[in-house]
C-alpha positions in Angstrom: -68.9 -33.5 53.1 -71.8 -33.7 50.7 -73.3 -36.7 49.1 -71.6 -36.4 46.0 -68.1 -36.6 47.4 -68.9 -39.6 49.5 -69.9 -41.8 46.6 -67.0 -43.2 44.6 -66.6 -42.9 40.7 -66.4 -45.7 39.1 -63.2 -45.3 36.6 -62.6 -47.7 33.4 -59.2 -48.6 32.6 -58.6 -50.0 28.8 -56.2 -53.2 29.2 -57.2 -54.4 25.3 -54.0 -55.3 23.6 -55.3 -54.9 20.1 -56.7 -50.9 19.7 -60.6 -51.2 18.4 -59.5 -48.0 16.3 -56.4 -48.9 14.8 -56.5 -52.5 14.8 -52.5 -52.5 15.6 -51.5 -54.3 19.0 -50.4 -52.1 21.8 -47.5 -52.1 23.6 -47.7 -54.1 27.3 -47.9 -51.5 30.0 -45.1 -51.2 32.7 -47.6 -53.3 35.7 -48.1 -56.1 33.1 -44.5 -56.6 32.3 -43.3 -56.7 36.1 -46.1 -59.4 36.6 -44.9 -61.2 33.4 -41.3 -61.0 34.8 -41.8 -62.8 38.3 -44.0 -65.2 37.1 -44.8 -67.9 40.1 -43.6 -64.9 42.8 -46.9 -63.7 42.7 -49.7 -65.4 41.3 -52.5 -63.3 39.8 -56.0 -63.8 41.7 -58.6 -65.3 40.7 -61.0 -62.4 40.7 -58.5 -60.5 38.2 -59.4 -59.3 34.6 -58.5 -61.5 31.9 -55.8 -59.6 29.5 -57.0 -57.5 26.4 -60.6 -56.8 28.6 -61.5 -53.8 30.1 -60.9 -53.0 34.2 -63.5 -51.2 36.4 -62.0 -49.6 39.4 -64.2 -47.5 41.5 -62.2 -44.3 42.6 -62.9 -42.1 45.4 -64.8 -38.8 43.9 -61.5 -36.2 45.1 -59.3 -38.1 42.7 -61.4 -38.3 39.4 -61.2 -34.9 37.0 -64.7 -34.0 35.6 -64.6 -33.7 31.9 -66.6 -30.8 30.4 -69.8 -32.5 28.4 -69.4 -31.5 24.8 -72.4 -29.2 23.5 -75.0 -31.0 21.8 -75.0 -30.0 18.0 -78.4 -30.0 16.3 -78.5 -32.6 13.6 -81.5 -32.1 12.2 -81.0 -31.8 8.0 -81.0 -28.8 6.7 -84.3 -29.2 4.6 -86.5 -29.6 7.7 -84.4 -26.2 9.5 -85.4 -24.3 5.9 -88.8 -25.9 6.4 -89.0 -24.2 9.9 -88.1 -21.1 8.6 -91.7 -19.0 8.9 -90.3 -16.6 6.0 -89.1 -19.2 3.4 -92.7 -20.4 4.3 -94.4 -17.6 3.8 -92.3 -16.5 0.8 -93.0 -19.9 -0.9 -96.9 -18.9 0.0 -96.8 -15.5 -1.8 -94.7 -16.8 -4.7 -97.5 -19.7 -5.3 -100.4 -16.8 -4.5 -98.2 -14.6 -7.5 -98.4 -17.7 -9.8 -102.0 -17.9 -9.8 -102.6 -14.3 -9.7 -100.7 -13.8 -13.1 -102.5 -16.7 -14.4 -106.2 -15.6 -13.8 -104.9 -12.4 -15.4 -104.4 -13.9 -18.3 -107.1 -15.9 -18.5 -109.2 -13.1 -17.8 -107.8 -11.0 -20.5 -108.3 -13.8 -23.3 -111.8 -14.0 -21.9 -112.2 -10.5 -22.8 -110.5 -10.2 -25.7 -112.6 -13.7 -26.9 -116.1 -11.7 -25.9 -115.4 -8.4 -28.1 -114.0 -10.3 -31.1 -117.6 -12.1 -30.8 -119.4 -9.0 -29.9 -118.1 -7.5 -33.0 -119.0 -9.9 -35.3 -122.4 -10.3 -34.0 -122.9 -6.9 -34.8 -121.3 -6.8 -38.5 -123.3 -10.1 -39.4 -126.5 -8.0 -37.8 -125.8 -4.8 -40.0 -124.8 -6.9 -42.8 -128.3 -8.8 -43.1 -130.6 -6.1 -43.0 -128.5 -3.9 -45.5 -128.9 -7.3 -47.8 -132.5 -6.7 -47.1 -132.2 -3.3 -48.4 -130.7 -4.2 -51.6 -133.2 -4.1 -53.4 -134.4 -0.5 -52.2 -131.1 0.7 -53.5 -131.7 -0.9 -56.9 -135.1 0.7 -56.9 -133.7 4.2 -56.3 -130.8 3.8 -59.0 -133.1 2.8 -61.5 -135.2 6.2 -60.5 -132.3 8.0 -60.7 -131.4 7.1 -63.8 -134.9 7.8 -65.2 -134.8 11.4 -63.7 -138.1 10.5 -61.1 -135.6 11.3 -58.0 -136.2 14.7 -57.1 -138.1 17.0 -54.4 -138.5 15.7 -51.1 -138.3 11.9 -52.1 -134.4 12.5 -53.3 -133.6 13.8 -50.1 -135.3 10.5 -48.4 -133.2 8.4 -50.6 -130.3 10.4 -50.3 -130.4 10.0 -46.6 -130.7 6.1 -46.7 -127.9 5.8 -49.1 -125.7 7.6 -46.7 -127.0 5.9 -43.6 -126.1 2.4 -45.5 -122.8 3.4 -46.7 -122.0 4.5 -43.2 -122.5 0.9 -41.6 -119.9 -0.4 -44.1 -121.5 -1.2 -47.1 -119.9 -0.5 -50.5 -121.2 -0.6 -54.0 -118.8 -2.3 -56.8 -119.2 -2.8 -60.5 -118.5 0.3 -63.0 -117.6 0.3 -66.6 -114.4 -0.1 -68.0 -112.9 -2.0 -64.6 -111.5 -5.5 -65.3 -113.6 -8.2 -65.1 -112.9 -10.6 -62.1 -115.1 -13.6 -61.8 -115.0 -13.6 -57.5 -117.0 -10.6 -57.9 -118.6 -10.0 -61.2 -121.6 -12.0 -62.9 -121.0 -12.2 -66.5 -124.6 -12.5 -68.5 -123.5 -10.6 -71.8 -120.2 -11.1 -73.7 -118.8 -9.9 -76.8 -115.2 -9.3 -78.6 -113.6 -5.8 -79.3 -110.0 -5.0 -80.7 -110.4 -1.7 -78.2 -110.2 -3.7 -75.1 -106.7 -5.5 -74.0 -108.4 -8.3 -71.6 -112.2 -9.1 -70.2 -113.5 -5.8 -69.7 -116.6 -4.8 -67.5 -118.4 -2.6 -70.3 -122.0 -2.5 -69.0 -123.3 -2.7 -65.5 -127.1 -4.2 -65.6 -127.6 -4.3 -61.8 -124.9 -2.8 -59.1 -123.1 -5.4 -56.4 -122.3 -4.6 -53.2 -119.9 -6.0 -50.1 -120.0 -5.0 -46.5 -116.6 -5.2 -45.1 -114.8 -8.3 -46.5 -117.9 -9.9 -47.7 -119.8 -9.9 -50.7 -123.4 -9.3 -50.5 -124.5 -9.9 -54.1 -121.8 -9.8 -56.7 -122.5 -7.5 -59.6 -124.3 -8.3 -62.4 -122.3 -7.4 -66.2 -121.6 -7.4 -69.9 -117.8 -8.5 -70.5 -116.3 -7.8 -73.8 -113.2 -9.5 -74.9 -110.1 -8.8 -76.7 -110.3 -9.5 -79.9 -107.0 -8.9 -82.6 -107.7 -6.6 -85.8 -108.6 -8.5 -89.0 -105.9 -8.7 -91.8 -106.5 -7.3 -94.7 -107.5 -9.2 -98.1 -105.1 -11.1 -100.4 -106.3 -8.9 -103.2 -106.0 -5.6 -101.7 -102.4 -6.0 -100.8 -101.4 -6.9 -104.6 -103.7 -3.9 -106.2 -101.3 -1.8 -103.9 
């Protein structure tokens, strides 16, 4: 015989009258009923367990049937299991890095647009400043052409200068016959005439220039307003 077969097993008999699970009174067992009917015949031993208690008896190992243990189940929360999954953790890190990369890409694109816009503004301001310094030269060239002094090599150089300035974005304005605009015209002379329907530029004393949407210098002009025709005299009407 082995050592495990020699040692007795302990068996617990539940003799409690009230079921601890349901709270109901249990029916008396057969041995208890027999003991109650033979009252006085056999006295209960002094060391007998009281009613409603647990009896512990030693039973030989051969009379005890081993009950297989239930497999252990994991009681870890679902969140811990997900957190322990390396694939889930790797995907979370990948999503975070992707969001950071997208944010940095958008910030860099906005930075490039802002830098390009500022660079174009600086270049446009520099061109406008240079063109503004040469407006007096353009006035001299225009007056020389009006007097017939713009001939020969001087005319060729002047034409190249004017073409280069126009190519950078410089645009002249202020012509006879156009409607007067106080935003771009500076009126230095004023007259009236029935031949015009409203304020009209009738003479350009100095050409105006703009660079893009920026007015470098307003045009100095003479303006003529509309004047209604004079009514015939009363005596002329009587003669007719």
